[in-house]
N, C-alpha and C positions, 0 to 999 in steps of 0.2 A: 504494500500500500504506500503510495507516495506521501511524503511529508512536505507540506508547504512551508517555505522559509525564504525570506528575501535573499537575493543573490549576494548582495553586499552587506549582509547583516553584521559582519565582524568589522567593517570599516567604521572608523570613528570620525566625527566632525569636531570642529574646534569648541563647540558649545557643550559637548558631552563630557560627562565625568568618566574616569577610568572604569571599565567594566560595562558601561552602557552600550546597548546595541543600536545600530542605525536601522530603524524599522519604519522609515517614513515613506516607503514605496507604497503605491496603490496596489490593491489586490490583483488587478489585471497585470501588474508588472511582476508578480511573484511567480517564480518558476518552481514546478514540483521537483523535488530531489528524492531519489530512491533511498529508503531507509536501509541501513546496514544490517546484514544478517548477524544474528548473535554469534559471538565466538564460542568455541567449545566449552570453555569454563562457565560462561554465563548460562548456556543451555544445560550443562551438567548441574550447576548449582540450583537452577530453577526447578529442574526435574526432581532432584533429590529432595529439595525442600517440599515440593508438592507431595511426593510419595511418603516421606517420613512424617508429614503432618496429617496423614489420612488415618481413618479409623482402622483399616486392616493392619497398618503398620503398628499402631498402638496395641492391637490385639496380639500380634506376633511378638512384640516386646514383652507383654505380660506373660505370654505362653513360655517364652525363653526363661524368664525369671522363675516361673512356676516349675518348669522342668529342672532348672538349676537347683532350686530349693529341694525338689523331690529326690534329686540324686545325692544330696548331702549324706544320708545314712550309708549309701553304698561306698562313698569315699571317706567315711568316718569324719566328716566335716573338717578335712585336713586343710593345711595352709594352701596347698596347690588348688584344692577345690575353691577356696575363697579367692585365690589369685586369679582364677579364670574369669570370674564375674567382674572383679575389680579392674583387671587389665582391659577386658573387653569394653566395659562401660567408660573407662577413662579415655581410651583411644577414640571411641565413637563420639563421645561428648566433645573432645578436643577438636576433631575434624568438623563436627556439625556446627560448632560455634562459628567457624569461618564461612561455611557454606550459607548458613542462615544470615549471617551479617552481610555477606555479599548480596544476597537476594533482598534483604531489608533495605540496604542502601539504595539499590536500584528502584525499589518500590517507593521509597521515601522521596527520592528525586523526582520520579514521575508524578507523584501526588503534589509536590511543591510546584512543579511546572503547570499542572492543571489548575491549581489554586491561583497561581500568578496570572494565568490567562483569564480566569474568571474575574479577578480583581481588576485587571487592566481593561477588560471589556465592559465592566459595569459602570454606568454613567455616574452614579453617586458614590462609588467606592473610592477610597483614598489610594492613589497610586503609590503612596509611600509604603504601602504594605506589600507591594511586589518585591520579591527578594528579601522579605523580612527575616528569613531563616539565616541570613548572613550578617545580621547585626549583633552587637554585643548583648550579653545577658542583661546588663544595666538598662539598655535601651528597650529590650523586650519587657522588662519589668515596668518601665514607664508607660509603655503602650498598654500593658495589662491593667495598670492602675487607671488609665484613661477609660478603658472598656468597662472596668468595674464601676466607675463613676457614671458612665453612659448607661450601664445596666440599671443603676438606681434612677437615673433620669427617665428612662423609658418605662420603668415600673409605674411611674406616676401617670403615664399616658393611658388613654382609654383603649387604644388599639395596640396590641402587643406585636403586630406585624410591621410596625413602622421601623425603618432602618435609619441609621445615622453613620456617617463616615467620620474619621478622625478630623479631617480638615474642616468640615462644614456641618457638624451635628446641630449646633444651636441654630444656625441660619436655615438649614433644611427643615428643622422642627417648626420654626416660625412660618415658613412658606406653606408647609403642609397644614398647619393649624389654620392659617388664613383661608386656604382653599376649602378646608372642611367646613369652616364657619360660613363661607360663601355658599357652599352647596346646601347646607341646612337652611340658610336664609332664603335661598331660591325655592326650596321645596315648600316653605310656609307661605 
């Protein structure tokens, strides 16, 4: 499936900050670019994560532990018997951490890109939230405090579906309130 992306998206102009993309082209100027096929490790990590996260895999793991526990009396609960399960689970856990983290990083990046697209596309959303995952924790806490205050502000509203952006919450609130009053006055 082709991925639409501006041909010169990585070119910067003098007004842009480092890291900004030049996305000023019109949609008609955007050329489709073929997406790259996943490399072997990405495919492997994705498949292993899907398989090991399934119900049959969990049942198999439980069965292995039950079989191991049931064989304890035959091996007189020896150190070798304990070493088998300890070594096996340690190796599997060690390798799975990396596979799961690889898959999680990719999924997280995809989600962030989708959220960035939604924020950038929404008329009343603050574009300062695009790429918010790359700001400092102190800045994130400041934004969280703002949204906590905004939450309290919107709790006093009659309509819980009203939305506010970081940049223009109070202004948008006043505009919406005036429109609502005008509609009610027109109905009467």
